[in-house]
Every structure is written in C-alpha cells, then in structure tokens.
C-alpha positions, -999 to 999 in steps of 0.1 A, spaced: -663 -260 -434 -638 -249 -463 -648 -244 -502 -624 -272 -520 -603 -247 -551 -603 -270 -588 -571 -272 -588 -556 -272 -625 -542 -306 -635 -519 -281 -660 -497 -267 -637 -460 -261 -641 -437 -237 -623 -440 -237 -582 -454 -206 -579 -489 -216 -593 -486 -245 -573 -479 -228 -542 -502 -205 -548 -529 -227 -548 -516 -250 -520 -546 -250 -493 -527 -280 -466 -555 -277 -449 -584 -291 -473 -574 -329 -479 -590 -326 -509 -568 -302 -522 -541 -323 -508 -543 -349 -522 -550 -331 -557 -513 -315 -546 -495 -342 -537 -510 -363 -569 -498 -337 -590 -459 -326 -579 -455 -356 -580 -472 -374 -603 -466 -344 -628 -436 -334 -651 -432 -305 -635 -394 -283 -642 -379 -289 -612 -348 -281 -629 -355 -246 -639 -375 -241 -600 -361 -246 -571 -387 -239 -553 -408 -265 -565 -375 -289 -558 -382 -283 -527 -425 -291 -520 -420 -324 -541 -391 -333 -517 -405 -322 -492 -438 -345 -501 -412 -369 -513 -396 -371 -468 -432 -380 -458 -439 -406 -480 -402 -422 -466 -402 -454 -455 -376 -444 -423 -398 -416 -417 -420 -409 -389 -442 -390 -403 -460 -421 -420 -474 -458 -407 -465 -483 -421 -506 -485 -432 -509 -454 -441 -477 -451 -462 -494 -478 -486 -529 -456 -489 -512 -426 -495 -488 -447 -528 -513 -465 -540 -549 -442 -535 -525 -410 -542 -503 -417 -568 -512 -447 -585 -543 -441 -583 -558 -471 -568 -598 -468 -559 -599 -474 -525 -620 -506 -523 -590 -526 -542 -565 -515 -514 -591 -521 -487 -595 -564 -504 -552 -553 -503 -553 -551 -471 -583 -576 -457 -602 -546 -445 -627 -525 -453 -630 -493 -468 -643 -474 -448 -607 -486 -426 -586 -480 -464 -608 -443 -459 -598 -438 -427 -561 -443 -428 -561 -423 -458 -580 -388 -442 -551 -393 -415 -517 -398 -435 -531 -366 -452 -534 -349 -421 -500 -367 -411 -486 -350 -442 -503 -309 -432 -487 -313 -400 -457 -327 -421 -455 -299 -446 -473 -275 -422 -440 -275 -398 -428 -234 -392 -392 -247 -385 -370 -255 -418 -353 -285 -403 -319 -278 -423 -318 -239 -424 -318 -223 -388 -334 -187 -392 -340 -165 -369 -376 -143 -356 -359 -111 -374 -350 -129 -404 -384 -151 -402 -395 -106 -402 -380 -93 -425 -388 -121 -449 -422 -120 -440 -420 -75 -451 -400 -77 -481 -403 -103 -505 -426 -90 -524 -412 -54 -519 -373 -62 -528 -388 -91 -547 -368 -131 -548 -331 -123 -552 -326 -92 -533 -337 -105 -503 -322 -139 -508 -287 -113 -509 -298 -95 -486 -299 -131 -457 -279 -143 -473 -301 -177 -483 -302 -202 -507 -328 -195 -532 -351 -219 -525 -345 -217 -484 -358 -183 -485 -394 -198 -509 -398 -226 -494 -399 -201 -460 -415 -179 -468 -443 -198 -482 -440 -220 -452 -446 -186 -432 -479 -174 -454 -496 -208 -448 -487 -206 -408 -503 -172 -405 -531 -183 -429 -538 -209 -400 -534 -184 -376 -566 -169 -387 
C-alpha cells in the first residue's frame, strides 16, 4: 500500500512537479493531470514542463489509442472539469461504480503511456541513457545536453522517464 504524497496546488515549474510525480499512485496521477492541464504554468520558460503537458495531452487525444472513448470522457469530465462521478454516471447511463472502474482503468492506461521507457520521437542508445543517468546531476542540464547533442526538453524528459522506470523496478 503506497502513501499518497500531498501535492501542493501552487506548483509553478516542471522541477517541482517532476520531483513529486508518483505515476505508480493513482491519486497522485489524477492530481498531477489536473494540475498540469488546468494550471497556468509557465510553459514558455520551462520546456520540460511543456513536454510533461504534451505527454499527458497525447494520451487524451481522440485519435490516441491510449484510452477508449468512455475512459477519455471520464478523465476529461472528472479529472479536468471536476464533474462528480455520480453526475458522469447519469450522463453515461451507468452506475457510479462503473464510472469509478472506468476512471481507475483510464488512469492505469495513462500511467503505462507515461511510463514508457522509450520516448517515441527521439532515439536513445543504451550508452546515451547510461551517460544521462550518470551525469545529469553532476554536469548539469546544459552541459549534459551539449555532450549528448540533444535538445534540452528531450534530455530532461528522458532523464525523468528513466528515473521513474528505475524506481518502478525497486
């Protein structure tokens, strides 16, 4: 049984969010999705925050194979628009328990989507991944980007993706 970390509503940058992300806990994931989508976050000055937002939005697209149409509806209505589960149940002509089940399965599918080790738009060798894990905090983001010859947002996103995957194995 995992303990839910309280997530402050005043997070302003990706470092704050990434340090609190626990994709293995559904309640945290629900809060993070709501925060990233609904908050007025400074994506212009924080590329990794833009990547986090885009990763979540990609799972919610209607042409995405991550969620079924009903799961997408439940996530958008309950998590993003803050509509109650009983109200959603009435709209879908189902029970509140059915909505809860859809919500849990949708969050699980989003979690799996976000936890993919490979980031589809950037190819990484095993050596690059290991270099990133070994040197990210030592060299700093800019120097790590320079040495890997990769964009800052890709490096930050891959680092946190690898770190989450490593934590999942523990």
